[in-house]
N, C-alpha and C positions, 0 to 999 in steps of 0.2 A: 253558501253551505258551511257547516261547521269544519273548523279545521283542527286535526287531532295534534297535539303539541307534547313535547317532552318538557317536564318542569325544570327549574334551575336545581342544580346540585350546590350543597354547601360548599363556600369556598373558603381559603384562608385568607390573606390580608386584603387581595382584591378578588372580586366576584367574577367567575368565569362568565363568558356570553351564555345566554339561555340557548341550548341547543333545540333542534326540533325542525320539523318540515316546514315551518313557515319562513325560517332564516336558512340561508343556504349554508353551505360547508364552512364558509369563513364569517358566518355569524351576522349576515347583513340582512335585512327585513326588506322586502319589496316596498316600494313607495306607496302601493295602494294599500299596504297594511297600516298605515298611519292616519289617526285623526288629529285634528288642530283643536288645542284649547288657547283662549285668549282673554285678555282683559281690558284692551284698549291702549296697551303699552307694550306688553310682551307677548311671545306665541310659544306654546310648548307642543311638541309632537308626541303623542301617546302612540304606542305599537299595539298591534292586536293580541300580542303574547304578553301584555302586562308591564311592558318596559316604556318608561318614557324616554326617548333618546335623544331630544334636542330640547333645550330651553335656554334662550338668552336672557340675562337679568341685569338690569330692571327693563331694559329696551330691546326692541326687535334687532337694533343694530349693535347692541352691546356684546361682548365676548360670551361664550356659552358658559352656563354653570353645568349644564348637562351635554354631551356632544358626542354620544356612541354611533349617532348617525353617521359621522365622518371617521370613526375609530372604533370599529366592531371590537376588537381585542381588549382595548384599555381604556375607552372613552367613559365619560361619566354617564351614569343611568340610574333610573329611580324604577325598580321592579316591584311588583306586587302579583305575585302568580300563585296557583296553586302547587303544593309540594308534591303532588300525584299527577298522573297524566291528564289530560282535559281536552275538552273542546271549547271553542270560545265563538260567541255571536256577539256583535256590537252594532249600535245603533248610536245617533244623535237622539236626544229627547226632541220631540215634535217641536219646531220653530225655534231651536234653541242650540248652543254651542257647547252645552253640558253633554258629556260623552258617557253612554253606558256600555259596559262589557259584561255578558253573562258568561260565567266559567262553569263547566259542567264536568265533574269527576265520576267516578265509580259510586263513589259515597254520597253525593247530593251535588246541589249546585248553589251558587252565590252570585251576587251582581256587585261589579266595580263601577262607581260612579265619580267621574272626574270632572274638576273645573278649575279655571283661572279665576278666582273670587273677585268680584266687586261688592260694594256695599250700598246701603240704601242711599247714598248722596252719590253715586256712581263709582267711578275708578278709586280703590283704595290708595293712600299714600305708601304703600308697601306691596312686594309681590307675594301673593298667597296662593299656593299650587295645594289643593284640597284633594283628596283620595278616600272615599267611603266604600266600605263593604258591607253588603247587607247579606246575612244568610237567608238562604231559600229552604230547600229540602235538604234533609239529611247533615252531615258534617263535614265541611271543607276545611281542610288546614293550609294556609298560606305563608309565604316566606316574603319577607321585605327585605331588598338589597338596594342599597343608596351608595353610589360611590360618585366622585366629583370630577369634572374636568380639568384639564391643565390650562384652561382659558386661553385655546389657540396656542398652546406651548408656551405660553408667557408665565405661568405662575403654578406653583404646587398647592393642594388643599393643606390647612393644618386647623387644628382645634384648639381652644382655649376655654377653660372653666370659668364661666361668668355668671355671678348671682345665681348659683345654683344649677346652671344650664351650660350644656357643652355648645359652644359657638364655633360654627365653621367659618373659615376666611378663605378666600381664592382671589388674590390679588386684593381690590378695593372691595370686592363682595363679601358681606357677612350674612349669616342667618341661622336659623336654629331648625331642627328637627322636631315636630311637636306629634304626639301619639296619645290616643285616649287609653283607657285602661284596658287589660285585657291583653296588651301586646308585649311579648317579652323580647327586650332589648339583648341580644347575645352578644353584640360586639360594637363599640362606638369609638372610633379613634382618628387619626389624622386622614385615613384612607375611605371612611365612611361609616355605614351603619349595617348592620344585618339584626334581623328580628323575626319573629314567627307569631303566628296567632291562629285561632280556630274561630269558625262561625258555624252556629245551628240556625234553626228557624227562630226568627226574630231577633237575631244577634246583630249588633253594629259595632264596627271598627272602623275609625277613621284617624288617617295619618296626614300631615301636611308639611310642607316647607315654607317657613316665612323668610324673605331675604329682602335686602336693600343695598345700595351703593354708597359706602362711606358715608353713612348717616345713622343718627339714633333709630332704634328699631323696636316697634310695638310687638311684644309677645303675646297675642291673643289666646285665651282659654280655647280650648278645642272644641268645646260645644259651640263657641260663636262661629268659628270656622266652619264646623259641620253645618250650621244653620245659613251660613252665607251660600252654601252650595246651591240650595233652594231658592234663596233670594236672587243670586246670579241667574238661575233658570227661569225664574218669574221675568226678570228685566229683559232677558233675550226674547222670551215669548211675547212680552208687551211691544218689544221694539218690532220683531217679526210680524207680528199682528197689523201693522200699520203698512206693510210692504204692499205695493200695488203690482199684481202680476196675476195673468189671465190663465185659466184651464186651457187646453188640458196640462200645460207643462209648468204649472205654478210650483209644484214640488221642487222641481229641478232649479227653476229660478230663485225659490225661497233659500235653498241651500247655497247657492252661489253668493246671494246678497248676504248671507251669514258669512260666508268666507271673505268677502270684501269688507264687511263691517270688521273683521279681526285686523285687518291691515291699515285700517285707519287708526295713526298715531294720535291719539286724543291730546297729548300735551300739547301739540302744535297744530294739528289739522293736516300734517303731511300724510301720504298714502304710499306705504312700502310696496314695491313691485312684487316682492315674495318675503318669506319669512326665514329664508335659509341661504347658505352659501354653498358653492362648490359642487352642488348634485350634478352630475355630468349630463351632457347633451347626448354623449354617445358611451358606452362602457368602454374604457380604454383609451378613450381619446383625451384631448387636452382642453376643450372647449368647457370650462369649468369657472363660474363667474359668481360673485358675491352680488345678490339681488335684494339686500336689505336696506334699500335705500329709496329715494323718491325720485322716480323719472317724470319728467313734464308729461310726456306722452301717456305712461300708465295712469299716472294720476288725472291727468285730463280726463282719459277715456272712462276712470272710475267716476270722476265726479258726474259725467253724462250719464252714466248707468244708475248712479244713485238718483237723479232728476228723474229718470224714466221709472224707478222703483218707488218714487214718494218720498225718499229719504231727504228732505230738503235741508235739515240740519247739517248731515254729514256732506252734501253737496257745497253748501256755503262755506262750511269750514275748509273744504278741500280747495275750492277756488280762491278763497283769501290768502291762504296759504301760498298757493302757485303765484297770485299777482304780485303779493310781498316780495318773494324770491326773485322773480323776474325784473320788479322795479329795483330793485336793490344790486343784483350782480346776475344777469342772464347766464344759466347754464342749461345743460341738457338735465343735470340730474343733481341732487343734493343729499346730503345727511338729513335724517329725519327732524334734528334740531335746527335745520337749517343752513348749518355751516357746510363749507365745502368737503366734498368728499376727499377721504386719505386715498393716496395711491394704492394700486393693488400690490400686496405683498404675499408670497408663498409661505404658508405654514408647514411645519415638519409633522404632518399626519398622513395617514395612508388614503383617505378619501373613501366615499361609499363606493362599495364593490372594488376597493383597490385602485379607485381611478383618481389620480392626483393629475395637478396640482390643487391642493386646498387654498383658497384665496381669502384674504381679509381686505376690503377696500376694493376699487374699482376705478378705471382710468378713463372711462367714458364721458366725464362731465365735461371736459373742455372740447370735446369734438364740435365741429361745425354740422348741425343736423337741421336742415331748412323745416323738417316735419314739426320741430318745436312752435313754428308760428302757426301751422295749421291746426296744432293740438290746442293751443291756448285759445285760439280764436273760435274753434269748434265748441270748447267748452262753454266760453262766454256767451256764445250765440244761443246754446241751450239752456243757460242760466237765466238769460232776460227774457225767456219765455215766460216765467213765472216769477221773475224777480227784477231788481232794479240795480244799477251800477251807480257807486258814488263817483265824484268827480276826479279823484285821484286815480282810481282804477280806470275810468275811461281815458285818462291821459296816459296811463302807463300803456294801455292797449294801443293807442293812437301812435305813441312812439314806435311801438313793435310793429306796428302795420308800416310805418315809413322805413324801418329797419328793413322789413322783409321786401319792400319794394326796392332798396338798394341793392341787396345781396343775393337775388334769385337766381341770377345767372351764374353764381359760383358752383364749383363741384363740392360735394360735400360727403360725409360718412353714411348717410342714408339712413332708414328707419332701422336696418339691420346692423348700424354701428361697425361697418366694416374698415379695414385698415387702408384700403386703397380709395382715396376721393374719386368719384365719378359724377357724370351727371345722370344721377337717378331718376327714371321717371317718376316714381312715388315722391320722390323730394320736391319735384316741380309742382307735382298736382297738389302737395300739400300746402306750397306757397300760393298756388292759385286759390285754394281753400280759404287761406288765411285773409288773403285780399277780397274774396268773394263775400265772406263773412263780416268784414270790417265795413266794406260798402253797403251790406244789407242793415248792419247796426247802425251807422251813420244816418242811412235814411229813416230809420225808425227813432232817431233821435237819442239813442244810446252813445253814441260817440261824436264828439266835433265835427262838423262836416268840412273842415277847412281844407283837408287834402283828399276829401272823398273822389274828386274828379281824378286825381294823379293815381289813387288806387284802383279806380275802374280801369284806366288805361294798362296799367301793368298787369292785372288780372287778365284782360284780353290779350296781352302780348304773350303771356305765359301760356294761355291755351293754344294760341296759334303757333308756339314754339314746341310744346309737346306734340301736337299733330304733325308738325313738320319733321321734328327730329327723333321721336320716340315710337312712332306707329310703323311696324313692319308689314307691309301688304302681303309679303311672302308667307309670314308666319299667322297672319290674321290676327295680329295681337299688338297690344302695347308690350314692349320690351323690358329688360329689366334695367338697362342704362343704355345711354347712347353710344351706338356701335356695337352692341351685344344683341346676340340672337337668343339669349337665355330669357327666361320668365319670372316673374316675381308674384308669389301669392298675395303680397300686401296690396296688390293693384285692385282686388275686390273691394277695398275701402273707398275707392274712386265713386264707386256707385253710391254710398252713403253720403260721401262729400258732395254729391250731385255734380261732378266734374262735367262741363259741357264746353266743347269747342264750338267755333262758329258754324260749323257745318250741322244738318240736320240727322247725322248718321251717329251721333255721340253715344247714344244708347245702345246701338247695333255694334259699335266697335267695342264697347264694355262688356257685351254679351258674349262677342266673340273671344275677347281675352279670357273670360272665366272658361269658356270651353277649352280653350287652349291650356289653362291651368289645371283643369281636370284631366286632360289627356296625358300631360307632360309631367306635373307635378302630383298628381293625385296617387294614393297607395291605398285602395279600399275605401274606408270612409274619411281617410286622412289625407293631408297635404304637407309636402315639403316646402320651406320657406322660398327657395329659389332654385333655379338651375344648377346642379352641382353639389348641393346641400346633401342629397341622399349619400353621398361619400364621408360626410363628417359628423353627421347628428341624425336624431330621429325626426319624424314629422312633428310640425309645430301645429298644436291643437287649436290656439287661436286662429289661425289660417282658414281652418275647416269650418269654424262658426263664422268667420267673415264670410266665406263662400256661401253658405246658407242663407246669411241676412243679405247679400247682395243678390241672390235669386229671387228673394221674396219682394225685395224693393223694385226689383224689374218686372215684377208681375208674374214670375214663374212659381206661384205659390205651392201648388202639388209637388214640383220637384224639391223645392227649398225644404218642405215639411219631411218629405222623405230622406232627404241628405241629413237635416238635423236629427231626426228619430233615429237613423242609422248609427249617427255619431255618438248620441246620447247612449244608445244600446251598447255600444262597443266601450263605452267608458263606465258602465253600470257595474263598478265594483268597490270594494271596500265601503267606506261610509261618505262617498261624494267629495272628497278633498282632490283637486285636480292639480296636476303638474304643468309644468312648460312643454313638454315633448311626450311622443311615445314611439317605442320601436315598431312599426306595423307587423314585422315578421313575427316576433315574439308577444306582440301586445304588453310590454313591460314599459312601465312609466318612467320618465326620464325628466331631469331638469329640477328646479327648485320648485318649493312648495310651501302653502297653497300660493299658486300662481295667479295674481290678481289679473293678469291680461287674457288669461283663460276664461276665467270665471266671468268677467265682466263682456267678454265676445259672446258667452252663451246667453247672458241677460239681454245683450242688444239683438242677437239673432231671433231670441223667443219674443222679443217685444215687436220685431219686424213681422215675424208670422202672425203674431196677435193682430196687428194693425192690418195686415193684408187679408186676413180673415174676416176681420170687421167690414174692410171695403168690400169684399166678395158678397157679403150678404146685405 
């Protein structure tokens, strides 16, 4: 439904937050009010009220140029909104990551079209954020407000006249604001820019930011920038037109595929877990993390999703990057350029909805997570269904299988990266998964068979160990970790992994575990990650898609379809950009976005339902 908004009022040196019913009293926009724009290197978040509140330049993991997302009172923002009260309706162009918002006032309506532009040869060698307003009916007057971040509290913005232009600087970032004719600049100083313009039927006004990081910068004509909006749209449409997805859920899958494509960092092939940092898992909580890095788990699952979608180039790029990193220095996660992640550091910012800390960096990289082995082998096994491995990659994987066979008995941090090491059931199943896939790949000639027999023996030992130590007859379920009576929703993944112990009741045990998870961790269509999480955070959206996928794989097609569709209906808001979590009571989205794990879980669940439907027919 259209949302009535109050327009921004003219401000002195620094613009005030846009007030209105979309934002709360503190100036915070709900997370479902954002759409994501991307160019293969950076991602911007555009709010439904015309304010771009997040843009890290030039890379996803760079300091932000715009950061109102984490600092509503004083953060950087780029606002284009009517000067009179308005309603707003928005959508992505079909098959595209170009975003359109229709603003309607008492005097008429106009359309804002937004893009992080690419060129005819792919990604541009500079960052180009373009925003076009086309007049519709009547006359609509707009106000433009641009203010810059303090680079996560590390630098202040300043401007310098260069070559007849005002160049802005924030730390090592420099850039220019470019506007078409008909836009009246009212203020341009170290704090930012204020301008106004009006559009009527057939009128067009375009503004853009062109920026780079400590490098020479091209300043293109605004007409060229305007033309690249439609060029970028056409390139998105061509890419999405090749995506393989079945009805009746094709539209949902396609939107998630486009979100995953945004997270692929084209300079290296790394896949970011999300585009933001520190969006909280619970309002007022402390579980705020920087997700602008490449986790082996998330990247591996995304590669598998790309393979299911028919996006083979993206899958190859992601797998090549992963294998190269793991060959050089095995870690749980990496920076997008392949270097080690910097330690987590708290920033002096209020955080979304005044929930701090705001973090830069992440401490998870050096944890022992046995899931790493299963993740990379599941990815490689999916890849060789349509491709081949080179000898170096095969040697890297063989060494990882040997390492898994050596360390699977150790306690680890688990899939949820918890502080206290345990014998997590899911970690042991992931180790089993790694060795099971290694044996299968050796049998098919993809890996050298030298250690195949050893991998098979350790695989069987893990399965027996899990059934002896992790199954609770009283609970009728595999438990969170050895000695725990709690449950873990990630165990739904054991169905996809094909986990099977020696007994004939493996499927029954997995089905019984799913039933227990639904009873104890379910909250409507959603699920908490593990027992006790409801005291600390919202429901983890990927878990609920994993549950639907597992039901489909176990032959419960009708139930799986109902669960999936109920979940999709509950998330049907905004423009389809999904976060990590949700508050099941209020329905408020929580956590970083776009969250790759959520989108790829949707893709895999929809694919499992499509496969199950094909089998049933």
